[in-house]
Each structure stands twice: as structure tokens, then as C-alpha cells.
Backbone as a printed PyTorch tensor [residue, N CA C, xyz], in Angstrom:
tensor([[[-25.7240,   8.9340, -17.3970],
         [-25.1770,  10.5780, -16.9880],
         [-24.6800,  10.5110, -16.0190]],

        [[-23.4310,  10.8760, -15.6120],
         [-23.1070,  11.1060, -13.9440],
         [-23.4480,  12.1020, -13.4840]],

        [[-23.8560,  12.1400, -12.2370],
         [-23.9900,  13.2490, -11.3750],
         [-23.5730,  13.0790, -10.3110]],

        [[-22.8260,  14.1830,  -9.4190],
         [-22.6640,  13.6570,  -7.9710],
         [-23.3190,  13.0140,  -6.8720]],

        [[-24.5130,  13.2240,  -7.2240],
         [-25.6430,  12.7680,  -6.0730],
         [-25.1800,  11.2330,  -6.4300]],

        [[-25.4880,  10.8070,  -7.6730],
         [-25.1590,   9.3200,  -8.1230],
         [-23.7320,   8.6710,  -7.7580]],

        [[-22.8610,   9.3850,  -8.1950],
         [-21.2720,   8.9690,  -7.8460],
         [-21.0600,   8.8710,  -5.9010]],

        [[-21.4000,   9.8160,  -5.3580],
         [-21.4970,   9.6370,  -3.9410],
         [-22.3870,   8.5170,  -3.3290]],

        [[-23.5970,   8.4220,  -3.8240],
         [-24.2330,   7.2500,  -3.4800],
         [-23.7470,   5.9250,  -3.8690]],

        [[-22.9620,   5.8440,  -4.9870],
         [-22.4470,   4.6610,  -5.4790],
         [-21.2100,   4.4820,  -4.3100]],

        [[-20.2250,   5.5340,  -4.0260],
         [-19.2340,   5.3670,  -3.1670],
         [-19.8890,   4.9060,  -2.0690]],

        [[-20.7510,   5.4900,  -1.5570],
         [-21.5360,   5.3660,  -0.0320],
         [-21.8860,   3.7010,   0.2190]],

        [[-22.3260,   3.3740,  -1.1160],
         [-23.0280,   1.7510,  -0.9410],
         [-21.4900,   1.0020,  -0.9870]],

        [[-20.6880,   1.2490,  -1.8000],
         [-19.1870,   0.5970,  -1.7080],
         [-18.4230,   0.5450,  -0.4320]],

        [[-18.3880,   1.5470,   0.2170],
         [-17.7390,   1.8970,   1.8190],
         [-18.6080,   0.6850,   2.6050]],

        [[-20.2490,   0.9920,   2.7860],
         [-20.8440,  -0.0420,   3.7280],
         [-20.2910,  -1.0990,   3.1950]],

        [[-20.5710,  -2.0620,   1.7500],
         [-20.1590,  -3.0390,   1.7190],
         [-18.9540,  -3.6160,   2.1140]],

        [[-17.8130,  -2.5520,   2.0380],
         [-16.5060,  -2.9450,   2.4860],
         [-16.3550,  -3.1380,   4.0170]],

        [[-17.3800,  -2.1190,   4.3590],
         [-17.0670,  -2.2410,   5.9890],
         [-17.5220,  -3.2490,   6.4280]],

        [[-18.9550,  -3.8480,   6.0890],
         [-19.5450,  -5.0280,   6.1790],
         [-18.4330,  -6.3900,   6.3960]],

        [[-17.4050,  -6.2470,   5.4640],
         [-16.6220,  -7.5720,   5.5640],
         [-15.3880,  -7.6830,   6.8860]],

        [[-15.7470,  -6.3210,   7.5360],
         [-15.2980,  -6.6340,   9.0940],
         [-13.7520,  -6.7160,   8.7600]],

        [[-12.8780,  -5.9180,   8.1500],
         [-11.3640,  -5.7530,   7.7640],
         [-10.9040,  -4.9180,   9.0290]],

        [[-11.4490,  -4.7280,  10.3980],
         [-10.7940,  -4.0470,  11.4310],
         [ -9.5400,  -4.8060,  11.7830]],

        [[ -9.6700,  -5.9460,  12.1300],
         [ -8.3680,  -7.2930,  12.5930],
         [ -7.3510,  -7.0620,  11.8050]],

        [[ -7.7590,  -6.7370,  10.3300],
         [ -6.6530,  -7.0610,   9.2140],
         [ -6.1590,  -5.7470,   9.3260]],

        [[ -6.8960,  -4.6880,   9.4130],
         [ -5.9020,  -3.5570,   9.2920],
         [ -5.3140,  -3.3760,  10.6910]],

        [[ -5.8820,  -3.9860,  11.8740],
         [ -4.7200,  -3.7990,  13.0120],
         [ -3.4100,  -4.4320,  13.1160]],

        [[ -3.7870,  -5.7380,  12.0340],
         [ -2.6380,  -6.5450,  12.0620],
         [ -1.7100,  -5.7690,  11.4890]],

        [[ -2.0670,  -5.2680,   9.9810],
         [ -0.8670,  -4.2820,   9.1520],
         [ -0.4310,  -3.3740,  10.0290]],

        [[ -1.3700,  -2.6600,  11.0690],
         [ -0.7240,  -1.3630,  11.5550],
         [  0.1270,  -2.1150,  12.5650]],

        [[  0.1160,  -3.0150,  13.2390],
         [  1.0390,  -3.6090,  14.2860],
         [  2.0680,  -4.1830,  13.3430]],

        [[  2.4710,  -4.6610,  12.5020],
         [  3.4120,  -5.3220,  11.9290],
         [  4.3600,  -3.7080,  11.1520]],

        [[  3.7670,  -2.8750,  10.8470],
         [  4.0000,  -1.6330,  10.5980],
         [  5.0030,  -0.8120,  11.9550]],

        [[  4.1510,  -0.6790,  13.1100],
         [  4.8610,  -0.1500,  14.0080],
         [  6.2540,  -0.9950,  14.5940]],

        [[  5.8250,  -2.2900,  14.8270],
         [  7.0830,  -2.9730,  15.0260],
         [  8.4140,  -2.7380,  14.0030]],

        [[  8.0460,  -2.6930,  12.5200],
         [  9.0920,  -2.2090,  11.6250],
         [  9.4010,  -1.0330,  12.0140]],

        [[  8.6610,   0.1010,  11.8810],
         [  9.2960,   1.4920,  12.1840],
         [  9.8990,   1.5710,  13.0960]],

        [[  9.5620,   0.7690,  14.4780],
         [ 10.0640,   0.9920,  15.7930],
         [ 11.5470,   0.4490,  15.8060]],

        [[ 11.6820,  -0.7190,  14.6530],
         [ 13.1540,  -1.3940,  15.0000],
         [ 13.7780,  -0.5810,  13.9010]],

        [[ 13.4290,   0.3050,  13.1080],
         [ 14.2150,   1.4550,  12.0680],
         [ 14.0220,   0.3520,  10.8690]],

        [[ 13.2060,  -0.2930,  11.0580],
         [ 13.1550,  -0.9350,   9.2330],
         [ 12.3700,  -0.5560,   8.4430]],

        [[ 12.7290,  -0.3050,   7.2710],
         [ 11.7040,   0.3580,   6.2370],
         [ 10.4720,  -0.1420,   5.9170]],

        [[  9.3650,   0.8020,   5.4990],
         [  8.1280,   0.7210,   5.0670],
         [  8.3170,   1.0190,   3.3380]],

        [[  8.5030,   0.1770,   2.4310],
         [  8.4750,   0.0270,   0.9490],
         [  6.8820,   0.1480,   0.7310]],

        [[  6.5550,   1.2140,  -0.0850],
         [  5.2920,   1.3180,  -0.8050],
         [  5.1230,   1.5510,  -2.3890]],

        [[  4.5950,   0.7500,  -3.0450],
         [  4.6690,   0.4640,  -4.3470],
         [  2.9720,   0.8540,  -5.0150]],

        [[  3.3240,   1.1440,  -6.3620],
         [  1.8260,   0.9630,  -7.3150],
         [  2.1610,   1.5370,  -8.1140]],

        [[  1.2990,   1.3440,  -9.0620],
         [  0.9730,   1.7800, -10.8270],
         [  0.1430,   3.2040, -11.0330]],

        [[  0.3690,   3.8710, -11.6240],
         [ -0.5870,   4.9360, -12.2090],
         [ -1.1590,   5.6030, -10.8570]],

        [[ -2.6400,   5.6800, -10.5450],
         [ -3.1890,   6.2090,  -9.6440],
         [ -2.8040,   5.6660,  -8.6180]],

        [[ -2.4910,   4.2700,  -8.4460],
         [ -2.0730,   3.9990,  -7.0770],
         [ -0.6220,   3.8440,  -6.6360]],

        [[  0.2070,   4.4330,  -7.8800],
         [  1.5080,   5.2620,  -7.5700],
         [  1.4330,   6.5130,  -6.9100]],

        [[  0.3180,   7.0650,  -7.3000],
         [  0.1450,   8.8700,  -6.6310],
         [ -0.1450,   8.3510,  -5.1830]],

        [[ -1.3050,   7.5080,  -4.9110],
         [ -1.1000,   7.2100,  -3.9360],
         [ -0.1210,   6.4140,  -2.8380]],

        [[  0.6850,   5.5790,  -3.6110],
         [  1.6540,   4.9890,  -2.7680],
         [  2.8710,   6.6070,  -2.4810]],

        [[  2.8560,   7.5180,  -3.0070],
         [  3.8640,   8.7230,  -2.8740],
         [  2.9790,   9.6400,  -1.8900]],

        [[  1.4600,   9.6700,  -1.9140],
         [  0.4730,   9.9720,  -0.8610],
         [  0.9580,   9.5140,   0.7160]],

        [[  1.1350,   8.1020,   0.7360],
         [  1.4710,   7.3110,   1.8110],
         [  2.5360,   7.7050,   2.4170]],

        [[  4.0380,   7.8280,   1.2930],
         [  5.1980,   8.1790,   1.9940],
         [  5.1330,   9.4220,   2.5940]],

        [[  4.4150,  10.4110,   1.6070],
         [  4.4360,  11.9980,   1.9300],
         [  4.0620,  11.9440,   3.8240]],

        [[  2.6750,  10.9860,   3.8120],
         [  2.3920,  11.2440,   5.0630],
         [  3.2980,  10.8850,   6.2390]],

        [[  3.8520,   9.7080,   5.8820],
         [  5.1910,   9.1770,   7.0170],
         [  6.1140,   9.4580,   7.1600]],

        [[  6.6610,  10.1000,   6.0860],
         [  8.0110,  10.7340,   6.3540],
         [  7.6930,  12.3190,   6.9710]],

        [[  6.6900,  12.7250,   6.3670],
         [  6.1750,  14.4190,   6.5890],
         [  5.4440,  14.2230,   8.0680]],

        [[  4.0400,  14.3460,   8.0780],
         [  3.3010,  14.1500,   9.1780],
         [  1.8260,  14.0730,   8.7650]],

        [[  0.8650,  13.2160,   9.2200],
         [ -0.3540,  13.2800,   8.7010],
         [ -1.4840,  14.0960,  10.0610]],

        [[ -1.6240,  13.3760,  11.2680],
         [ -2.1490,  14.3950,  11.7750],
         [ -1.4640,  15.0900,  13.2660]],

        [[ -0.2410,  14.5040,  13.7200],
         [  0.2220,  14.7080,  14.3780],
         [  1.8090,  15.0960,  14.5620]],

        [[  2.1940,  15.8220,  15.4750],
         [  3.8930,  15.9410,  15.5730],
         [  4.8170,  14.6940,  15.8980]],

        [[  5.5820,  14.4400,  15.2700],
         [  6.6030,  13.0490,  15.4290],
         [  7.4540,  13.1130,  14.7670]],

        [[  8.3670,  12.1060,  14.9960],
         [  9.8660,  12.0980,  14.1530],
         [  9.0710,  11.5760,  12.7840]],

        [[ 10.3120,  11.7060,  12.0930],
         [ 10.0630,  11.0060,  10.5710],
         [ 10.4130,   9.5590,  10.7910]],

        [[  9.1750,   9.0770,   9.7580],
         [  9.2620,   7.5520,   9.7950],
         [ 10.1820,   7.1260,   8.3210]],

        [[ 10.7870,   5.7430,   8.3810],
         [ 11.6340,   5.2490,   7.2930],
         [ 10.5840,   4.6840,   6.3220]],

        [[ 10.3740,   5.5180,   5.3810],
         [  9.2850,   5.2020,   4.3890],
         [  9.8230,   5.6680,   2.8970]],

        [[  9.5250,   4.8540,   1.9370],
         [ 10.1370,   4.9110,   0.6220],
         [  9.0770,   4.6610,  -0.1810]],

        [[  8.7210,   5.7400,  -1.2930],
         [  7.8930,   4.9740,  -2.3630],
         [  8.9600,   4.5510,  -3.5950]],

        [[  8.6210,   3.4430,  -3.8720],
         [  9.2590,   2.6840,  -4.9810],
         [  8.6270,   3.0800,  -6.7170]],

        [[  8.1210,   3.9770,  -6.4690],
         [  7.6610,   4.4370,  -7.6880],
         [  7.9280,   6.2560,  -7.8890]],

        [[  8.9090,   6.5130,  -7.2160],
         [  9.0730,   7.8490,  -6.6590],
         [  9.9980,   8.6670,  -7.8230]],

        [[ 11.3460,   7.6290,  -7.9470],
         [ 12.2710,   8.2950,  -8.3870],
         [ 12.5360,   7.6220, -10.0310]],

        [[ 12.4820,   8.6530, -11.0390],
         [ 12.1150,   8.7770, -12.4830],
         [ 13.5030,   8.0430, -12.8020]],

        [[ 14.4970,   8.3110, -12.4890],
         [ 15.5740,   7.6390, -12.8250],
         [ 15.8720,   6.0840, -12.7890]],

        [[ 15.4200,   5.7710, -11.4700],
         [ 15.8060,   4.1780, -11.1940],
         [ 14.6340,   3.9960, -12.2890]],

        [[ 13.3270,   4.1730, -12.4530],
         [ 12.2410,   3.6420, -13.0230],
         [ 12.7510,   3.4980, -14.4990]],

        [[ 12.9930,   4.8420, -15.1120],
         [ 13.2830,   4.2750, -16.7410],
         [ 14.5390,   4.0780, -16.9270]],

        [[ 15.1900,   4.1500, -16.2160],
         [ 16.6860,   3.1810, -16.2850],
         [ 16.7790,   1.7890, -16.3420]],

        [[ 16.1060,   1.3640, -15.1650],
         [ 15.7400,  -0.3010, -15.2190],
         [ 14.9980,  -0.7820, -15.9120]],

        [[ 13.6310,   0.2930, -16.0270],
         [ 12.5720,  -0.2990, -17.1560],
         [ 13.4120,  -0.4930, -18.5440]],

        [[ 13.9830,   0.4270, -19.2510],
         [ 14.7510,   0.5870, -20.2840],
         [ 15.5170,  -0.4860, -20.5520]],

        [[ 16.2620,  -0.7730, -19.4040],
         [ 17.7490,  -1.9460, -19.7210],
         [ 17.2270,  -3.0160, -19.2390]],

        [[ 16.3570,  -3.1370, -18.3960],
         [ 15.8690,  -4.3740, -18.3120],
         [ 14.3950,  -4.7600, -18.4370]],

        [[ 13.6030,  -4.4770, -17.4040],
         [ 11.8730,  -4.9140, -17.3450],
         [ 11.2660,  -4.0020, -16.3300]],

        [[ 10.2970,  -3.5570, -17.2320],
         [  9.3610,  -3.0210, -16.2790],
         [  8.7350,  -3.5960, -15.0120]],

        [[  8.6480,  -4.8660, -15.4110],
         [  7.8730,  -5.8670, -14.5750],
         [  8.8930,  -6.0710, -12.8930]],

        [[ 10.1840,  -5.8940, -13.2590],
         [ 11.2240,  -5.8640, -12.2230],
         [ 11.5350,  -4.8580, -11.6470]],

        [[ 11.0070,  -3.6300, -12.1230],
         [ 11.3260,  -2.3250, -11.5590],
         [ 11.2210,  -2.1030,  -9.8420]],

        [[ 10.0830,  -2.6250,  -9.5330],
         [  9.9420,  -2.7540,  -7.9840],
         [ 10.8570,  -3.7910,  -7.3070]],

        [[ 10.6760,  -4.8360,  -7.4620],
         [ 11.5900,  -6.0710,  -7.0500],
         [ 12.8950,  -5.0880,  -6.9370]],

        [[ 13.4510,  -5.0640,  -7.8710],
         [ 14.9800,  -4.2340,  -7.9360],
         [ 14.9140,  -3.6000,  -6.6640]],

        [[ 14.5210,  -2.4930,  -6.7250],
         [ 14.1650,  -1.5060,  -5.5540],
         [ 14.1090,  -2.3430,  -3.9940]],

        [[ 13.1100,  -3.4320,  -4.1650],
         [ 13.2350,  -4.0190,  -3.0130],
         [ 14.3940,  -4.5630,  -2.2890]],

        [[ 15.0640,  -5.2460,  -3.6150],
         [ 16.5870,  -5.9320,  -3.3160],
         [ 17.3760,  -4.5600,  -2.5230]],

        [[ 17.4030,  -3.5650,  -2.9640],
         [ 18.0560,  -2.5210,  -2.5850],
         [ 17.8490,  -1.9260,  -1.0790]],

        [[ 16.5530,  -1.6730,  -0.7190],
         [ 16.2960,  -1.1970,   0.4150],
         [ 15.6320,  -2.3790,   1.2840]],

        [[ 15.2500,  -3.1350,   0.7980],
         [ 14.4050,  -4.0730,   1.9820],
         [ 15.2360,  -4.6650,   2.7030]],

        [[ 14.7730,  -5.2180,   3.9300],
         [ 15.4340,  -5.9480,   5.0030],
         [ 14.4070,  -6.8660,   5.5990]],

        [[ 15.2070,  -7.8890,   6.1940],
         [ 14.3520,  -8.4200,   7.0150],
         [ 13.3260,  -7.5710,   8.1030]],

        [[ 12.3160,  -8.1380,   8.6270],
         [ 11.4830,  -7.2500,   9.5800],
         [ 10.7290,  -6.0970,   9.2110]],

        [[ 11.0910,  -5.2970,   7.8270],
         [ 10.5780,  -4.7310,   6.8270],
         [  8.8060,  -4.7070,   6.4200]],

        [[  8.6830,  -3.7930,   5.7990],
         [  7.0800,  -4.0610,   5.5850],
         [  7.2020,  -3.6250,   3.9220]],

        [[  6.4640,  -4.0070,   3.3550],
         [  5.9540,  -3.7840,   1.9410],
         [  4.8180,  -3.5130,   1.4840]],

        [[  4.0950,  -2.2860,   1.4100],
         [  2.8230,  -2.3200,   1.2740],
         [  2.4420,  -1.7330,  -0.4530]],

        [[  1.5330,  -3.0440,  -1.0420],
         [  1.5610,  -2.5140,  -2.5250],
         [ -0.2910,  -2.5560,  -2.8380]],

        [[ -0.0180,  -1.5770,  -3.6820],
         [ -1.5090,  -1.2240,  -4.3170],
         [ -1.7970,  -1.5060,  -5.7850]],

        [[ -2.9110,  -2.0050,  -5.8860],
         [ -3.2090,  -2.7080,  -7.2790],
         [ -4.5920,  -3.1390,  -7.3360]],

        [[ -5.6040,  -2.3910,  -7.8130],
         [ -6.9390,  -2.4160,  -7.9400],
         [ -7.2340,  -3.4390,  -8.4430]],

        [[ -6.4630,  -4.5020,  -9.2380],
         [ -6.6980,  -5.9200,  -9.6790],
         [ -5.8230,  -6.9170,  -8.9230]],

        [[ -5.0690,  -6.2150,  -8.0580],
         [ -4.4310,  -7.6190,  -7.6870],
         [ -3.4660,  -8.3210,  -8.4800]],

        [[ -3.1830,  -8.1060,  -9.5640],
         [ -2.4320,  -8.5710, -10.6970],
         [ -1.3770,  -7.9290, -11.2140]],

        [[ -0.9460,  -6.7330, -10.8600],
         [  0.0990,  -5.8930, -11.5900],
         [  1.4610,  -6.7950, -11.4430]],

        [[  1.9000,  -7.0400, -12.3230],
         [  3.1500,  -7.8690, -12.5510],
         [  4.3580,  -7.6380, -11.5660]],

        [[  4.4870,  -5.9610, -11.4920],
         [  5.4600,  -5.6750, -10.7090],
         [  5.5270,  -5.2610,  -9.2500]],

        [[  4.2940,  -5.1360,  -9.2690],
         [  4.0010,  -5.1360,  -7.6670],
         [  4.2150,  -6.5610,  -7.0620]],

        [[  3.3060,  -7.8880,  -7.9960],
         [  3.5840,  -9.2810,  -7.6140],
         [  4.8510,  -9.5910,  -7.3070]],

        [[  5.6800,  -9.2120,  -8.1490],
         [  7.2620,  -9.7830,  -8.1290],
         [  7.8000,  -8.8610,  -6.8840]],

        [[  7.7960,  -7.6290,  -6.7950],
         [  7.7680,  -7.1050,  -5.1800],
         [  7.6980,  -7.6150,  -4.5400]],

        [[  6.5750,  -8.3080,  -4.0940],
         [  6.0510,  -9.0440,  -2.7340],
         [  6.5090, -10.2930,  -2.5200]],

        [[  7.2410, -10.9340,  -3.8160],
         [  7.6560, -12.3490,  -3.7080],
         [  9.2360, -12.0600,  -3.3620]],

        [[  9.8500, -10.8810,  -3.9710],
         [ 11.1610, -10.4170,  -3.3060],
         [ 11.3260, -10.0680,  -1.6700]],

        [[ 10.0650,  -9.4630,  -1.5510],
         [  9.5240,  -9.1640,   0.0580],
         [  9.6010, -10.4930,   1.1400]],

        [[  9.1810, -11.1460,   0.3260],
         [  8.8020, -12.3380,   1.1970],
         [ 10.3150, -13.4350,   1.5730]],

        [[ 11.0230, -13.1150,  -0.0080],
         [ 12.4840, -13.6840,   0.3480],
         [ 13.3360, -13.2690,   1.3810]],

        [[ 13.1270, -11.8780,   1.6870],
         [ 14.0680, -11.2220,   2.4970],
         [ 13.2650, -10.7980,   3.9230]],

        [[ 12.3300, -11.5190,   3.9020],
         [ 11.3730, -11.8800,   5.0980],
         [ 10.9540, -10.5360,   5.6830]],

        [[ 10.1860,  -9.7550,   4.9770],
         [  9.2820,  -8.6870,   5.0460],
         [  8.0060,  -8.9880,   5.1820]],

        [[  7.4540,  -8.3760,   5.9530],
         [  5.6760,  -8.3810,   5.7470],
         [  4.8540,  -7.6570,   4.6320]],

        [[  4.1570,  -8.4520,   3.9770],
         [  3.6450,  -7.6240,   3.0640],
         [  1.8880,  -7.3920,   3.2670]],

        [[  1.7240,  -6.2520,   2.9250],
         [  0.2800,  -5.6500,   2.8480],
         [ -0.2400,  -5.2650,   1.6590]],

        [[ -1.4190,  -5.9120,   1.3290],
         [ -1.7820,  -5.8700,  -0.1420],
         [ -3.1530,  -5.1160,  -0.1240]],

        [[ -3.0630,  -4.0700,  -0.7540],
         [ -4.5710,  -2.9570,  -0.8820],
         [ -4.8480,  -3.3590,  -2.5660]],

        [[ -6.2460,  -3.8380,  -2.6190],
         [ -6.5300,  -4.2700,  -4.0850],
         [ -7.8950,  -4.3130,  -4.1090]],

        [[ -8.2530,  -4.8630,  -5.4590],
         [ -9.9680,  -4.8730,  -5.4170],
         [-10.3520,  -6.2380,  -5.0460]],

        [[-11.8570,  -6.7190,  -5.7740],
         [-12.4570,  -7.8700,  -5.2160],
         [-11.2520,  -9.0890,  -5.6530]],

        [[-11.3610,  -9.9540,  -4.5240],
         [-10.7460, -11.1860,  -4.5290],
         [ -9.1510, -11.2450,  -4.0870]],

        [[ -8.4990, -10.0580,  -4.6080],
         [ -7.0390,  -9.4090,  -4.4200],
         [ -6.2990, -10.3000,  -5.4610]],

        [[ -6.8060, -10.9480,  -6.4840],
         [ -5.8440, -11.5800,  -7.6630],
         [ -4.5190, -12.0320,  -6.9280]],

        [[ -3.5130, -12.2070,  -8.0130],
         [ -2.5050, -12.9330,  -7.5300],
         [ -1.8480, -12.4970,  -6.3760]],

        [[ -2.2550, -11.1500,  -5.8120],
         [ -1.6420, -10.9780,  -4.6810],
         [ -1.8800, -11.3450,  -3.2640]],

        [[ -3.3350, -11.9740,  -3.3170],
         [ -3.7280, -12.3980,  -2.0980],
         [ -2.9450, -13.4340,  -1.4470]],

        [[ -2.6550, -14.4700,  -2.4210],
         [ -1.5870, -15.4900,  -1.9450],
         [ -0.3590, -15.1110,  -1.4350]],

        [[ -0.1920, -13.6360,  -1.8940],
         [  1.6100, -13.1540,  -1.2470],
         [  1.2600, -12.0010,  -0.0500]],

        [[ -0.0930, -11.7600,   0.1260],
         [ -0.4340, -11.0460,   1.1160],
         [ -0.4650, -11.1390,   2.5140]],

        [[  0.4730, -11.2740,   3.6340],
         [  0.2750, -11.0900,   5.1370],
         [ -1.2110, -10.8520,   5.4430]],

        [[ -1.3410,  -9.5660,   5.0370],
         [ -2.7600,  -8.8630,   5.4280],
         [ -3.2520,  -7.9810,   3.9600]],

        [[ -4.1680,  -8.5170,   3.9100],
         [ -4.9780,  -8.4040,   2.5770],
         [ -5.9490,  -7.2400,   2.7870]],

        [[ -6.4110,  -6.1340,   2.5700],
         [ -7.3370,  -5.2740,   2.4320],
         [ -7.9670,  -5.0010,   1.1330]],

        [[ -8.7620,  -5.8790,   0.8780],
         [ -9.5930,  -6.2670,  -0.7790],
         [-10.9170,  -5.5720,  -0.8250]],

        [[-11.0290,  -4.6090,  -1.7050],
         [-12.2320,  -3.9360,  -1.5670],
         [-13.5860,  -4.5210,  -2.5090]],

        [[-14.6030,  -5.0950,  -2.2740],
         [-15.1180,  -6.0070,  -3.2420],
         [-15.9360,  -4.7040,  -3.9510]],

        [[-15.0430,  -4.9560,  -5.2500],
         [-15.5860,  -4.2340,  -6.4190],
         [-14.5230,  -4.5210,  -7.8060]],

        [[-14.7320,  -4.3920,  -8.7100],
         [-13.9720,  -4.5760,  -9.8160],
         [-13.5890,  -2.9690, -10.7160]],

        [[-14.7050,  -1.8830,  -9.9490],
         [-14.3900,  -0.9020, -10.5540],
         [-13.2150,   0.1160, -10.0230]],

        [[-12.0830,   0.2050, -11.1480],
         [-10.8020,   0.9780, -10.8910],
         [-11.3170,   2.1650,  -9.3820]],

        [[-12.1420,   3.3470, -10.2270],
         [-12.2410,   4.5060,  -9.4050],
         [-12.6470,   4.2570,  -8.0330]],

        [[-13.7110,   3.4230,  -7.9220],
         [-14.5010,   2.8560,  -6.7350],
         [-13.1520,   2.3650,  -6.0690]],

        [[-12.7300,   1.4790,  -6.1260],
         [-11.3740,   0.5960,  -5.4710],
         [-10.7540,   1.7720,  -5.0380]],

        [[-10.2690,   3.0380,  -5.6610],
         [ -9.2310,   3.8420,  -5.4120],
         [ -9.8110,   4.6960,  -4.2620]],

        [[-11.0620,   5.0060,  -4.3140],
         [-11.7930,   5.7760,  -3.0880],
         [-11.9190,   5.0280,  -2.0850]],

        [[-11.9610,   3.7240,  -2.1870],
         [-11.9000,   3.0790,  -0.6840],
         [-10.4050,   2.8250,  -0.2310]],

        [[ -9.6730,   2.5350,  -1.3420],
         [ -7.8900,   2.6960,  -0.6770],
         [ -7.6120,   3.9490,  -0.0110]],

        [[ -8.2350,   5.0270,  -0.4250],
         [ -7.6530,   6.1580,   0.1550],
         [ -8.6030,   6.1860,   1.6010]],

        [[ -9.6610,   5.9540,   1.9910],
         [ -9.8620,   5.5560,   3.6610],
         [ -9.2620,   4.6440,   4.3350]],

        [[ -8.7290,   3.4190,   3.5320],
         [ -7.8840,   2.3960,   4.0110],
         [ -6.3680,   3.1560,   4.4920]],

        [[ -5.9580,   3.6480,   3.6900],
         [ -4.5790,   4.2970,   4.0230],
         [ -4.5710,   5.3490,   5.0800]],

        [[ -5.8550,   6.2700,   4.8030],
         [ -5.7750,   7.3830,   5.6050],
         [ -5.8910,   6.6830,   7.1140]],

        [[ -6.7260,   5.5350,   7.3030],
         [ -6.5620,   5.0160,   8.3420],
         [ -5.7110,   4.3730,   8.9000]],

        [[ -4.9770,   3.7690,   8.2980],
         [ -3.3240,   3.4290,   8.2760],
         [ -2.4100,   4.3060,   8.9860]],

        [[ -2.3160,   5.4530,   8.3650],
         [ -1.4300,   6.2270,   8.2900],
         [ -2.0200,   6.7370,   9.8180]],

        [[ -3.0000,   7.1610,  10.1960],
         [ -3.5540,   7.7010,  11.4570],
         [ -3.2960,   6.8700,  12.8780]],

        [[ -3.3360,   5.7330,  12.2970],
         [ -3.3450,   4.5880,  13.3860],
         [ -1.5010,   4.5490,  13.8580]],

        [[ -0.9420,   4.2360,  12.6200],
         [  0.6860,   4.1060,  12.8640],
         [  1.3290,   5.3120,  13.6460]],

        [[  0.9120,   6.4310,  12.5940],
         [  1.2080,   7.7390,  13.4820],
         [  0.9230,   7.9960,  15.1280]],

        [[ -0.4470,   7.6350,  15.2880],
         [ -0.3840,   7.9350,  16.6290],
         [  0.0610,   6.9030,  17.6030]],

        [[  0.0720,   5.5290,  17.2210],
         [  0.9670,   4.7570,  18.0240],
         [  2.6660,   5.3540,  18.1760]],

        [[  3.3960,   5.6780,  17.3920],
         [  4.6470,   6.1080,  17.0880],
         [  5.1780,   7.2180,  17.6970]],

        [[  3.6540,   8.2100,  17.3910],
         [  3.9410,   9.6860,  18.0780],
         [  3.7410,   9.2720,  19.7320]],

        [[  3.2320,   8.3800,  19.8660],
         [  2.9380,   8.3640,  21.9040],
         [  4.1180,   7.4550,  22.2320]],

        [[  4.9330,   6.9960,  21.2770],
         [  6.0010,   6.0650,  21.8230],
         [  7.2370,   6.4680,  22.4640]]])
């Protein structure tokens, strides 16, 4: 039986285990790469499937709008937000390439792609990272334990030490709120 107390205790334990991994330097490097890209008017592309697609939209909403501070809009695009592109490309070609096709359209050298996949094995995110690498973009992966196939393709990997999708997503929320706050603080003060 699930209780709020047990759910919160489990979340608290996973946050502590994740914190013990010492990911501060990885987060800082991801923030540095993003600040450099956005300062040079290069894009931040964000993608994921299902709940991770909703998280991708959330991240882009914070970047284009605002998170904690007033500042200029940031050049961020969610690759899972355009239903016409998603359905047309998936229907006519392949869902596996629905994000990589958009990376071809919007990506550029010096830009950043942030991909979310709790398994690290989502085919369309993996292919998007491969295309981004070919274009000279920095790749930031938010995954679960081990990073899956995305581990080898991520310049900066923030992997949650769990295989439980909802638990991983809870920590991803903490990751990307920290990321948004840090990027925004640097660019608002620039």
C-alpha cells in the first residue's frame, strides 16, 4: 500500500543517494555549455517522450518565459511540442527519427541539446543526440541508472541511480530546476 509518508521517504532517500554521487561539476559544466550557447544566440533544443516530453516543455517554458528572474527570452525549442511535425514525420517516415529530423532543422554548431530518458535508451532521443554530435552541438543527458545508450553520447550526463521511472522523474525535476535557475542567473546578470 502506498502512503504519502512512504512515498516521500523513498524520494528523500533517492535524492540523498543522487546527491552523494557528487554531480555538481557535471551540472556546472552543463550550465556553462548552455550559457555559452545562448550567449552566442545558438539554440537549446530539448526532447523526451511521455512524462519526459512534458518535462521538456516545462524546461523550455522556463527558458523562453522566465524562471525566477526578469530577463530576455532565451532561444529554446521543445522538440516534442509541435503536433503537426510529430504526427506528419512519424506517420510518413519514422517515430525513431522524429527528433533527429528536428535537430537537422533547428540545430547548429555551438548549440546544446538536452535529452530526457529515464532508461537512457529512447531510440528517438539517442538518434537526436547522434545528429546533434554530427552538427557540433553539446549533449546533456538526464537519465536513470547507468545512462543507457545515451551515456556514451552525452557530453554531460546526469544519471539518477534508480530504475524506477517515477522516482527518476522526481529527481529530474530537481535537476532541471537547478539547471534553469543557474542558466537564468548567469544570463540575467550578463
